[in-house]
N, C-alpha and C positions, 0 to 999 in steps of 0.2 A: 470855672466859681469855685470857691474855695471854703465848702462847707461839712461838718464831720461828715455829712454821708456820704460825698463825693469821695473825698480821703476813706472813707471805710471799701469803697465798692471799687473805686476807681475809674469813675464815670466824671464827663465835662460837667453835666448838667444834672441837681437835684431832683428829677422827675421820675418818679416811680409811677409806672401805668400798669395797673390794672385792669387783666383784659381775660376773656376767654377765645381769646383768638390769636392763634400760631404768629399766625400773618406780622399783627401788632406787636407782638412780643417781640418779635426782629429785628420788626421797625423803627421803634422807641430807640433798643440796644443801639442800633447802631449808627441812629441821628447822636447820641453821645448822651441821652437816659437808659433808664434799666426797664424793661418790661418784667412783669411778672403774672406767672397763667396762672388763672385760674383751673384748679382740676377739680372740685367739687363736683361736676356734674360729669365726669366724664369716663369710664372704665380705665383700668390699670393698661389693659392692652393699648389703646388710645394714646394714653398719657406717654405710654412708652413711646408709640413715633409721631407726636407732637415733640417730644423733647429733642430727640433722635436728628428732626428736623429742625430744631431752634440751632442746634448746637449746630450742627452742619453750617446757615447759616452766619451766622454770629462770631466761627471762631472761638476765638479768647476772649473775646470782649462778655460780660456778667450779667446774666437774665436769674429770676427766680421762680419758686410756686409757690402757691398759696391754696390751702386746705380750709377744711371747716371740720375742728372738732368744736361743739358747742359744751360750755360749761355745765348745761343742765340740757336735757331730753328726756322723752321717757324710753325707762329701759335702763337708765345709765348708773342707776345707783344696784342693779341686778347683773352689773357687768354686761348688760347688752345682750337684749332678748333677740329670739330667732324672727327673722321673716316671717315666719309663719303666725308667730305666737302674738307679733304686730298686727298682721292683718286680722287677725282674729278682734284684735284692741277696736277698728273702727267700725263705728254705729254703722246700723241699717240704714239708720235715717238719713247721715252723708252720705253714703253713696246711692238715694234711692234722690237725693236733692241735685246731687252732679247729674247724674244721668237725665233728670229734665232738664237741666240747665240747657246740657249739650244738645239736647230735642228741641228744644225751644230755638238755639240760636243758629238749630239745619247742620251742625256738626255728625259727619259722618263716622263710620267705624276706620279703623285702619286695614289696609290690605293685608290679607291672607298669611303675606311673607313678613311680612314688619308686627307683630301681634305683643301682648303685652307682656310680653319679655325680651321682648325686642334690645329695649335697655336697660338690661340688669345691672345690674353695684354686684362684684365678687368680692369677697373678703380673700385674705389673702392664702385659705385653705381652698379656694373654688364654691363658696357655700356661697348662697344669694343673701346681700346685706340691706340693712337699712340704709338709704342716704344722709349724709351730714350726721354722721355717729361715728366712730372711735374706728369701732370696725371697718366700715367702709374706707377710713383717714387711713389706716395700719396698711393696708392696701395700696394705698398708695403711693404713700411713705417710701415702701420700698420698692415702690420706681424712683422714683423723685431721686433718693440719695443713690441713688446709681449713675446718677449721670451728671455733670461739673456743674449744678446751679452755685449761685453765690448766696441764694439764700432762700429762706425757709420761712412763711406768714402764715400765721393762724388766727382766723374768727371766730369769735361769740365765744372768746371766754381763756382763758391764758394754757399756753403749747401744753401737753403732758409732759411728763418727764423723760419719758422714753425717746419722745422728737424732740427735746432737750438733748437728752445722752448723746443719741445719736448723730445729734447735727456737730455737737462741739468734736466728736470723734474728729469728722471728717472737714472741721475747721469754715463750717457752713453758719455764716451768721441766721439770726432768728428773731422774728419780728412778730408783734403782737396786735390787734386794733383796739380801743378804747373809749368809748363812749362817755365815761367816767374816771372821775381822780380817780377814786377807786381802783376803778380795770386796771390805771395804768401802775398802781402802787401793787396791784398781787403780780402783774405781768413782771412786772421788775424782779420784784422777791421769785417769782419762779426762775428766774434767770438770764431775759432775755435782752440779746442785743439794743433792739430799738423796737419804738413805742410808735402807734401810727393811731395821732390823735385824730379820730373822724367826728365829723361835728351833726348837727340835725339835717342838715341841708343833703347830705351822700347818699346816693343808691346804695341802696341794700340794706341790711341789715343798718340799723341804725340808731343810735338813742334818740335824747328828747334836750340835749345842752348841743346850740349855736356856736358855728366852728370858730368865731370871733371870741368866743369867752372859754373855752374848751382850752386853744391851744395853749393859750400862758397857763393857764393853770395846772395842766398837766406837764408844762414845760421845767413850772418853778417843783415842782412834788417828785418825780423822778430824775431831775439834775444831776450827776452828768449824763447819763445815758441819753442820747438825741433821738428827736421827735422829729415826726414826719405830718406835716397836717393835712386832714382829708376831708372831702364835703364842702362841694359847692367850687370848687376849684378848679377853673379849664384855662383861665386865662395869665399873663405875664402880670397885671394889677393883682389877680389872685396870690398868685405866688409871691410878689413882693410881701404883700401885706402878713403871710403866712411865716415869712423869714422875718418880718420886723417883729411878730409876736412871740419870734423865739424856736420857731423850728429850723430843722437844718435841711429840710427838702418837702416836697409835698410828694403827693398816695395821691392818681387820678382813674378815674374811674370811667365814670359816664362819658366825659368827653371823645371819649375812641370808639362809641359805637354808630356813629355815623360820620367816621372815615371811612375812605376807599375798600381798605382793606376786612372790615369789620364784616364779619360774618353774622351778622341780625339778622333777624329775617326780616324779606324787602318791606311786609306791611308795617311791621315795627316801627323800621327807619323810617317810612313816610313819615309816621307819627307824629315820633323823634322829632323830626324838620321842621314839622307843621305847630308844636308845642310849644306852651308857654313854660315858662319860671312856677307859674300856679297850677300846673297839670300833673303834677304827681302827688303820689300821700301815702304816708305808711300804712301797709296792711300783712294782715297776717295771714291772708289768700292763698300766698304761692308757697311758704315754707313753713310754717306753724310758726313763726315768730315776726316780731314786727320790720317790716323790711319797705324799705321807700323806694315806689314804682310808677309807671306810670296810670295815672287813673281811665279804666276801662269798663267796657259793660263787666267783665269779671271782676274785677274789685267790687263796680255797686251792686250785683246781683249775692255777693258772701257779704256783703253787707247788708243788704234790704231785710225785710223783715221775712221772708219767707225762710228764707235761712237759717239752719242751724248752729251758724258760727264756727268759723276753723276748729281743726283741732288742732293737739301741740306738735312740737319736732318730734321723732319725725315722720309721726301718723297724716299728717295734711301732705308734706310733699309723696309718700306712699300713697294716696287717695289719688291725689292730683295725674302723679307719673304720666301715665297711660292718655289720660285727657288731655290733659297739653302738648302730647304729641298729636292725638285728632287736631287740636283746634288750630296747631302750626300749619299741618298739612290741607288743613278749612280752607284757612284765611291766607293761604297762596293767591287768591282770588280776594280782592283789595272790596271787591266790589258786595261780596257773599257777606250772607247775614254774619259766620262765624269769625269775620275780622273784626268785628266788633270787640269782640273777646279778646281779639289779641293785645296784651304786653309786655313789658318786661320791667326788668330793673331799671333805675335808672331817678337820677338827683335832678334837687333843683336849675345846676347848669344848662337843664334843658335846652330852654329860654334863650340861650346863646348858640346851641347846636345846630344852627340854620342854614349850612351848606355844607356838602360833602367835598373833606380834603384828606389829600394825602397824610400819613400818619406822620410822617417827618414835615411836612407842612407845619399840622400842628404843634406841634415841639417846635420849631422855630421859631411860628408867631409868638409865643409863649415868653420863648428866651429874649424875643423883640421887646414886645411889650414892658418884660420886667424891665430891661436896660432903659427904657424910656421913663419908667415909674420911677424908679430906682433915681434918677439923671434928676425926674421933676420934681422928687423930694427934698434931692441935693442941693439944688439951687435956693429950695425956698429957706435953705439956712444960710449962703450969702450975703 
């Protein structure tokens, strides 16, 4: 295919795959698209291991990294508050609500060897830092830029100047996600090479404007900067629609969560396979910002009358970090009461994710259906 995005990265298909699984990154890249590894949830040490593995797997084929540096979060105006300071800001009522929630769903403690510090995030100087902040992202960027990546993407705001400057020096393209036209305009003014127009249907952090409306609006606003369409895209017909709307390619995330290679929690994967497109909602219960995820007892409880309401970012992810690991461990038994809490970020495309496939097969199915869709429209014009 010949789109600006294909030319930009030297790829066969303009399919960029956002995923937290390195195996999916490699599989999509080797199938002719480009994998992008979500790094927000890992330590710098683990990111280094994963990027070394991906490089060995894909050779000189392109791949990218996605980080989260929000435009707004608690403590940003002060230059990033310390871990202990932010911990002190979490109200006792929220801690009590969470512990009661875990007790009611029979979620036990972690083993002694996997306590609260087991997944601690560390900054560039080794200090403990809050998740989804510039302090955390800086350490991850240090690692990412030490590897032969072709793209660095930022979610939840314009990329900070230091990210743009370092990427420019290394010849690495920079992308940013946008849920509104105004966001996209700010990203371009900051100097990004690529805008990802992510509609309401998308999994994870997403806005309130649907993909069908958002994509052409952003395409017109930022031309000639190329745009990727995201949100509700997991099939070839949706890819054809995205290109018809003016996008130069697609950014897909949810569709990889039920692939053979995906490291999705097994109980959550089974929930995804059984879910319909109506079984997701936007909730602040995991990150503190609205993020589309599978509806579960977890989201219902945080939205219930007894809930004190989710905290903002990064306080909410700090509050629930250990609790999420406890839930994941207890929910390995799909019949356990704790399994009712298990969920994860996923978009409305989950209604089509009802069969486990190899990642390569998902890519090729998208391309084949895309060709059929384009030919169908072409036939209508004759």
